[in-house]
LUMVO-752228 format. One record per atom (N, C-alpha, C): residue in one letter; x, y, z. Coordinates in steps of 0.02 Angstrom, whole numbers, padded with zeros to 5 digits, always signed. Layout:
BEGIN
aXYZ/...
***
This chain:
BEGIN
x+01841+00707-01856/x+01806+00752-01900/x+01764+00800-01860/x+01763+00859-01883/x+01730+00911-01844/x+01686+00951-01891/x+01629+00973-01867/x+01585+01017-01905/x+01548+01061-01857/x+01511+01109-01881/x+01476+01151-01836/x+01425+01193-01871/x+01399+01242-01835/x+01348+01286-01862/x+01379+01344-01899/x+01337+01386-01925/x+01360+01443-01964/x+01382+01500-01919/x+01421+01543-01944/x+01436+01606-01914/x+01502+01612-01880/x+01552+01640-01897/x+01610+01654-01859/x+01665+01603-01863/x+01651+01542-01875/x+01704+01497-01890/x+01724+01446-01839/x+01721+01459-01775/x+01752+01412-01730/x+01733+01341-01747/x+01678+01313-01724/x+01661+01250-01754/x+01615+01263-01812/x+01617+01322-01840/x+01570+01345-01890/x+01575+01312-01957/x+01632+01313-01988/x+01637+01285-02055/x+01635+01209-02051/x+01603+01179-02100/x+01603+01107-02103/x+01675+01084-02110/x+01692+01033-02075/x+01761+01009-02077/x+01760+00936-02092/x+01800+00916-02140/x+01804+00847-02160/x+01877+00829-02165/x+01902+00793-02116/x+01973+00776-02116/x+01989+00734-02177/x+01945+00687-02195/x+01956+00646-02253/x+01953+00688-02316/x+01909+00737-02318/x+01898+00777-02378/x+01947+00834-02386/x+01995+00842-02343/x+02046+00892-02356/x+02063+00938-02299/x+02018+00950-02251/x+02036+00992-02195/x+02073+00948-02147/x+02133+00969-02129/x+02178+00925-02093/x+02170+00921-02019/x+02210+00879-01991/x+02210+00868-01919/x+02229+00931-01881/x+02273+00972-01910/x+02292+01034-01876/x+02232+01079-01865/x+02189+01085-01916/x+02128+01126-01910/x+02081+01096-01858/x+02075+01030-01859/x+02032+00996-01811/x+02057+01011-01740/x+02121+01006-01730/x+02150+01019-01664/x+02140+01092-01643/x+02147+01138-01690/x+02135+01209-01673/x+02063+01220-01653/x+02017+01189-01689/x+01946+01196-01673/x+01932+01168-01603/x+01956+01108-01591/x+01945+01079-01525/x+01979+01120-01470/x+02038+01146-01484/x+02072+01189-01436/x+02032+01252-01420/x+02001+01280-01472/x+01959+01340-01462/x+01898+01323-01420/x+01869+01265-01432/x+01812+01244-01391/x+01833+01234-01319/x+01890+01201-01309/x+01916+01190-01241/x+01926+01257-01205/x+01955+01305-01241/x+01967+01371-01212/x+01901+01405-01194/x+01851+01401-01239/x+01786+01431-01225/x+01755+01401-01163/x+01763+01335-01155/x+01733+01302-01097/x+01772+01316-01032/x+01836+01333-01039/x+01877+01347-00980/x+01886+01287-00935/x+01897+01229-00965/x+01903+01167-00926/x+01977+01148-00916/x+01989+01108-00866/x+02056+01082-00853/x+02071+01026-00903/x+02134+01006-00906/x+02153+00951-00951/x+02116+00886-00932/x+02108+00874-00868/x+02072+00814-00845/x+01999+00817-00866/x+01967+00874-00858/x+01897+00881-00879/x+01892+00873-00955/x+01939+00903-00991/x+01938+00899-01064/x+01946+00827-01089/x+01987+00789-01054/x+01997+00719-01073/x+01931+00681-01072/x+01887+00699-01026/x+01822+00666-01022/x+01772+00695-01072/x+01775+00760-01084/x+01726+00793-01128/x+01743+00787-01202/x+01806+00790-01219/x+01824+00795-01290/x+01798+00738-01334/x+01798+00675-01311/x+01771+00622-01355/x+01696+00633-01369/x+01660+00657-01319/x+01588+00669-01328/x+01577+00729-01373/x+01618+00780-01367/x+01613+00838-01411/x+01628+00818-01483/x+01681+00780-01493/x+01698+00757-01560/x+01641+00715-01589/x+01610+00674-01548/x+01554+00632-01571/x+01497+00677-01595/x+01482+00730-01558/x+01429+00776-01579/x+01448+00810-01645/x+01509+00833-01649/x+01530+00869-01710/x+01530+00822-01770/x+01552+00760-01760/x+01550+00711-01815/x+01477+00697-01835/x+01434+00688-01785/x+01364+00674-01800/x+01331+00733-01836/x+01349+00794-01816/x+01322+00853-01849/x+01344+00855-01922/x+01408+00841-01932/x+01435+00840-02000/x+01398+00788-02043/x+01381+00732-02012/x+01347+00679-02048/x+01275+00696-02067/x+01249+00751-02041/x+01182+00774-02062/x+01185+00815-02126/x+01245+00825-02152/x+01254+00866-02211/x+01253+00822-02274/x+01213+00843-02322/x+01206+00803-02383/x+01240+00833-02444/x+01257+00897-02440/x+01284+00931-02498/x+01230+00960-02543/x+01168+00956-02520/x+01111+00983-02558/x+01104+01057-02545/x+01076+01091-02592/x+01061+01161-02581/x+01044+01196-02645/x+01015+01254-02637/x+00998+01297-02693/x+01019+01367-02674/x+01057+01398-02717/x+01078+01466-02703/x+01060+01510-02763/x+01061+01574-02750/x+01047+01620-02805/x+01090+01681-02797/x+01102+01713-02852/x+01139+01775-02851/x+01110+01822-02904/x+01123+01885-02894/x+01099+01935-02941/x+01153+01988-02948/x+01165+02009-03009/x+01216+02059-03021/x+01184+02122-03049/x+01201+02178-03020/x+01177+02243-03045/x+01101+02245-03053/x+01066+02217-03006/x+00993+02220-03007/x+00961+02175-03059/x+00999+02132-03091/x+00971+02087-03141/x+00931+02031-03109/x+00901+01992-03152/x+00861+01936-03128/x+00907+01887-03091/x+00881+01856-03038/x+00922+01808-03001/x+00940+01747-03043/x+00999+01722-03031/x+01022+01661-03063/x+01023+01608-03009/x+00987+01554-03020/x+00984+01500-02971/x+01034+01446-02989/x+01064+01418-02937/x+01113+01365-02947/x+01100+01310-02896/x+01093+01249-02921/x+01085+01191-02878/x+01154+01167-02857/x+01163+01155-02793/x+01228+01132-02768/x+01243+01063-02796/x+01305+01052-02811/x+01326+00984-02829/x+01381+00962-02782/x+01379+00990-02722/x+01429+00974-02671/x+01426+00900-02653/x+01485+00871-02647/x+01489+00801-02629/x+01515+00796-02557/x+01474+00769-02515/x+01493+00760-02445/x+01512+00687-02434/x+01567+00676-02399/x+01589+00608-02384/x+01556+00584-02320/x+01490+00580-02323/x+01450+00555-02267/x+01400+00506-02296/x+01371+00462-02255/x+01320+00417-02282/x+01263+00456-02315/x+01242+00511-02284/x+01189+00552-02313/x+01212+00583-02379/x+01274+00608-02381/x+01300+00637-02442/x+01304+00586-02499/x+01323+00525-02482/x+01326+00472-02533/x+01256+00455-02558/x+01208+00452-02513/x+01139+00439-02534/x+01114+00495-02579/x+01132+00558-02563/x+01113+00615-02605/x+01145+00607-02674/x+01208+00587-02677/x+01241+00579-02741/x+01207+00524-02782/x+01185+00471-02749/x+01149+00417-02784/x+01085+00444-02817/x+01050+00488-02781/x+00989+00518-02809/x+01007+00563-02868/x+01060+00604-02860/x+01081+00647-02915/x+01100+00607-02977/x+01136+00552-02966/x+01156+00510-03022/x+01095+00482-03058/x+01044+00461-03019/x+00983+00435-03049/x+00947+00489-03090/x+00945+00550-03063/x+00912+00605-03099/x+00951+00623-03162/x+01017+00623-03158/x+01059+00641-03216/x+01052+00590-03272/x+01038+00528-03256/x+01030+00476-03307/x+00956+00474-03327/x+00941+00501-03384/x+00871+00506-03407/x+00838+00437-03415/x+00879+00384-03418/x+00851+00317-03427/x+00839+00280-03361/x+00851+00313-03305/x+00839+00281-03241/x+00765+00269-03232/x+00745+00207-03219/x+00674+00192-03210/x+00646+00227-03148/x+00584+00246-03150/x+00553+00280-03092/x+00559+00239-03027/x+00555+00173-03033/x+00560+00131-02973/x+00629+00138-02940/x+00680+00146-02982/x+00748+00154-02955/x+00755+00222-02921/x+00726+00273-02951/x+00728+00339-02920/x+00692+00337-02853/x+00634+00306-02851/x+00596+00299-02789/x+00637+00263-02736/x+00671+00210-02756/x+00713+00171-02709/x+00769+00215-02681/x+00800+00256-02724/x+00855+00298-02702/x+00830+00355-02657/x+00771+00381-02671/x+00742+00433-02629/x+00728+00404-02559/x+00702+00343-02558/x+00689+00310-02493/x+00754+00301-02454/x+00807+00280-02488/x+00872+00271-02455/x+00897+00338-02429/x+00887+00392-02468/x+00907+00459-02446/x+00869+00479-02383/x+00804+00468-02382/x+00764+00485-02323/x+00786+00445-02262/x+00800+00381-02272/x+00823+00339-02216/x+00891+00364-02190/x+00936+00381-02235/x+01002+00407-02214/x+00994+00472-02177/x+00949+00515-02199/x+00937+00579-02166/x+00909+00568-02096/x+00861+00523-02089/x+00832+00509-02023/x+00883+00479-01975/x+00924+00433-02000/x+00976+00403-01958/x+01026+00456-01935/x+01046+00500-01981/x+01093+00553-01963/x+01064+00598-01909/x+01000+00616-01917/x+00967+00658-01867/x+00963+00623-01799/x+00944+00560-01800/x+00938+00521-01739/x+01006+00515-01703/x+01058+00501-01741/x+01125+00496-01712/x+01148+00563-01684/x+01131+00617-01718/x+01150+00684-01695/x+01115+00701-01629/x+01051+00688-01626/x+01013+00701-01565/x+01040+00659-01507/x+01055+00596-01520/x+01081+00552-01467/x+01150+00576-01443/x+01193+00596-01489/x+01259+00620-01470/x+01254+00685-01429/x+01208+00729-01447/x+01198+00790-01409/x+01174+00775-01338/x+01128+00728-01333/x+01102+00710-01266/x+01157+00680-01223/x+01196+00636-01253/x+01252+00605-01216/x+01301+00658-01190/x+01315+00708-01232/x+01359+00762-01211/x+01326+00806-01158/x+01265+00827-01171/x+01230+00872-01125/x+01224+00842-01055/x+01218+00776-01052/x+01210+00743-00987/x+01272+00750-00942/x+01330+00766-00971/x+01391+00772-00930/x+01415+00844-00924/x+01377+00892-00950/x+01396+00962-00949/x+01362+00999-00892/x+01394+01052-00870/x+01362+01098-00824/x+01315+01142-00866/x+01267+01176-00834/x+01224+01222-00872/x+01265+01275-00909/x+01317+01300-00878/x+01360+01351-00911/x+01393+01322-00973/x+01420+01261-00968/x+01452+01229-01025/x+01401+01217-01081/x+01340+01196-01062/x+01288+01187-01112/x+01273+01252-01149/x+01270+01306-01110/x+01256+01371-01140/x+01312+01392-01188/x+01374+01381-01168/x+01430+01399-01211/x+01428+01359-01275/x+01418+01294-01270/x+01417+01252-01330/x+01357+01268-01374/x+01303+01291-01344/x+01245+01312-01383/x+01260+01376-01422/x+01296+01423-01390/x+01309+01487-01424/x+01359+01481-01480/x+01400+01428-01480/x+01448+01420-01534/x+01426+01368-01586/x+01364+01343-01578/x+01336+01299-01629/x+01353+01226-01621/x+01383+01206-01565/x+01399+01136-01554/x+01338+01098-01531/x+01299+01128-01488/x+01235+01099-01465/x+01178+01141-01492/x+01123+01108-01504/x+01063+01145-01524/x+01015+01150-01467/
***
C-alpha cells in the first residue's frame, strides 16, 4: 500500500491496494520514486521495503475526516462533512465515532470511549509514521532525503 502528500501525484494521491487502487499503480508509484532517486537495482532492493513502510505508515495516518466547502456564483458557502471510509485502524476508529454520533441513542459514555479509541489510534499512527521515516532516513544519503522530502515521502 502506498500513500503520499498532496500535489502532483507521484506518491501524492492516497493509495489503498485493498480499497481499489491496484498493484499496477503501486508499482508505477514505486518505479517513479526509484527513478527520482536514481538508484541501482541493488540499492533499490535495500531501500524499497523501507520506502513502502513509510508510505504505508503515512496512509495509516488518514482517517477519512474532513470538512470542505464550495460556493457557486458568489453564493453562500455550502459546507460538507466528509464521510470517507479509510481502511486503516484510524479510519475504522473514525467510523466508530461517526456511527455513535449518527445513533441519537448512543450514551455519552460510549461516545467518550470511542473518542478515546480514536485519539489512541491517531497517536499510534503518528508514532509509527515517525518511526518508519527515521528508519528510512537513517539509510539515505542527504540527496536522497532531499528528494523524498520534495515528493512528500518524508517530512
